[in-house]
N, C-alpha and C positions, 0 to 999 in steps of 0.2 A: 275419648271419642275416637272411633276408628273409621278408616276408609270403608265405604259400603254401608255405613249406618243408615237406618231409616230416620225420618224426622223424629218420630216418637222415641226411638232408642237414644238418639243424640240428646233430646230434651230431657229424658229420664237420667242420663248421665250427668247433666248439669245439676238437676235436682238432688242427686245423691252426693254431689261434691260437698265436703264438709268445710274445707278451708275457705274463708270468705273471699280472699284475694283470688284464689284459684277459681272459685265459683263465678266471680265477676268476669274473669278472663274467659272462662268456658262459655258463658252466656254471649259474650261479644263474638267469640269464634263461631258459635252456632249460627248467629245471624249472618256472618260472612259466608259460611258454608251453604246456607240456604240460598242466599242471593247468587252465589256462584253456581248453583245447580249441582252441588256435590253430594246431595243426600239421595239415598236410594228409595224413593217413594215415601208415603206417609207412615206406614207401619201401624202396629196396633199394640205397642208396649204399654203396660199399665204403670202409671206413675206411682211413686211411693206415697203412703198416707201422710208422712212427714218428710220434709226435705232434710238433707244432711246439714248438720250444724256442728260448730266447734265445741270443745268442752266449756269454753267461756264465750259469751257471758252467761251467768246464772239467769235462767228464765223464771220469772215470777208472774203470778196472776196480776192483771191490770190494777186491781184494788190494792195490791201490796206495793205499788210503785209510788214514789213521791208525787204529790198532786200538782206541784208547780215547778217550772224550770225558768229561772231568770237568765238573762243574757249578759250578766256582769262579768267581772274578771274572775279568774281562777276556776275553782271546781265547778261552779254553776255553768260556766260557758262550756267546759268540757262535757258536762252532763247533757247539755242541750245538743251539742254536736253528736255525742254518742247515741242519744235517743233517735236522732234523725238518721244516723248511719244504720241503726238497727232497722228502722222502717224501710230504708232503701234496700237493705239486704233481703228483707222479706218480699219487697216489691219485685226484685229479680225473680225470686221463686214463683211469685204469683203470676207474672207474665209468662214464664217458661211453662208453668203448670197449665196455664190456659191453652198453650199449644199442645202439650203432651196429652192432656185430658180431653180436650174438646175439638182439636183440629180434625180428627177422623170423623166426628159427628157433623161439624159444620161443612167440611169438604169444600173449602174456598181458599185459594192461595192468598187472597187479599187479607183474610183473617190471620194467616200465619205471618204475612208481611207486617201487619200492624203490631202484633204482639211480640214478635221478635225485635221489632224496632223499639217498642217500649222497654223490653228487657235490656237492650243495648244502652238506652238512656239511663235506666236504673243502675246498671253496672258502672257507668261513668260517674253518676252521682255518688255511689258508694265510694269509689276510688278517690273522688275529690274530698269527701268528708274524712276518709281514712288519712289522707295526706294532711288535712288541716289538723286533725287530732295529733298527728306526729309532730306538727309544729309546736304543739303545747306539751310535748313529752308524754303523750298519752296514746292509747291504741284501742281499737274496737275490741271489746271483751273485758276491758278494765272495770266496767260497772255493770250492775244487773240490768236486765231488760225485760219487757213484758211480752207475753205470747199471744196477745189479743188478736193481732192481724192474722196469724195462721189459724187461730181458732175459728175466725170468720171464714177463712178459706176451706177449712175442713167441713164446716156446717153447710157449705154450698157446693161441695164436690159432686153432688148428684145431678147438678143442672147448670148449664151454661148461663141461662138468663138469670138465675138466682145469684150466681157468682158475679156477673156483670153488675147487677142491681146493687149488691151489698158492698163488694170489695172496691168497685171502681166508682159507682155513682153515690155511695154514702161515705165510705172511709177515705178513699182517695180524694173525693171532692172536699172532705173536711180539711185536708191539707191546704187547699186553696184558701180556705177561710182563715186559718191560723198563721200561715207563714208570713204574710205582710207585717204583722205585728212583731214577729221575731226579727225580721229584717230591720225594722225600725229601731228595736231595742239594741241590736248589735251595732247599728250605726251610731246611736247615741253613746254607746260604750267605746266608740272609736275603732271598732273592729270591722273595717270595710271589707277585708279579705273574706271573713266568714259570711258577712252580709251578702257579698257578691255571689258566693256559692249558693246560698239559700235562694237568692233571686233567680239564678239560673234554674234551680230545681223547680221553683214555683212556676216559672214561665213554661217550662217543658211539661210540667204536670197538667197544665191546661189541655195539652194535646192528648195526654193519657186518659184523662177523664172524657175527653171528646171521643176517643176510640171506644171507651166503655159505653157511652151514650149511643153512639152510632151503631155499634153491633147489637146493643140491647134492642134498639128500635127495629133493626132489620130482622132479628130472630123472633122478636115478639110478633111482628106482622106475619112472619112465615108460619106462625102458630095460629094465625087468625085472631090475635089479641090486640086490643087498643093499647099502645105502649104506656101511656100515663097511668091508667087504672091498673094495668098489669104490674108496673113497677111498684106502685103502692101496695098492691097485694103481696108481692114477693118480699118487699122490705118488711111488711107487717109480720110475715110468717117466718122470716129468716134472720132478722136483726133484733137484738134484745135491747138496744139503746134507743134513746129518742133522737130526733133530728134537732140539733141545738143551734140556735142563732147566737151571735150574728153571722150572717152569710156574706161571702164575697160575691155579691150578685153579678157584678160585671164579669169576673173571671168565670163564674159558673155559666153565665149566658154565652160567653165565648166558647165554652166547652159543650154547648148544646143542651144545657139544663136551665130552662126558663124558670123564673120564680114560682109560677103557679104550680109547677111540678112538686116542689118540696115545701111550700108555704105551710108552716105549722098551724095556721088558722084553719086550713082545710084538710091538713094531714098531720094531726097532732103527735103521732107517734106510733109505735108498734102495737100489734095485737098481742098482749102479754099472756093471753089465754092459750097460745099455741106453742 
């Protein structure tokens, strides 16, 4: 990133960065530059279809990944931490892509503030997990990883509301549901260090889901749409999986997602005919 970069040029530079540690550092630097007023306007640079990635890990379809990860000793714990590190690396790109792709359309500095703040958090999360992997003699890239999260990003690149609905109010909200059980398993295994990292991630992800819900509500209303019905419509058309309980109702409520929004009894799943 160079002096005189526009916001979108600097964001695209982060997206194109392949090395994970460098990407995390670049995302944090982008936020600092934005807050310091060092960027030369919004710009109109077009983000890449896919972000830069290292040669490893090998990316597989979600169906080709192991179905369960336990939090016990040895390889299974490394596999769990590696999987979450991969999610956090993708989350950096999701937040930065939100800025690169949609900030010129939304035209609101608060939107940029929120998503660069999210990117900063995700970069810290990745760094914490990479450090914990190193404690076990492992590194990000040692194991295969799935490409499902970026597939969801690609399928919603056409529309900010669709991106918010699927990436943040479905997939990221799912992290609120599953992380507490992971934390509990790690504590039972005596790994409080890893458990503490996941607890930090869980607590901060509530704010990220809240940002998604807040901006979805605002943009939906700006289009003259009722947010709940519009969210269901977009999820049905843009997400191929079902909404799977159990749900972390309290965490979702704190993030601005009341149970009646996603209750499978009234919203059983996607429209697979689209």
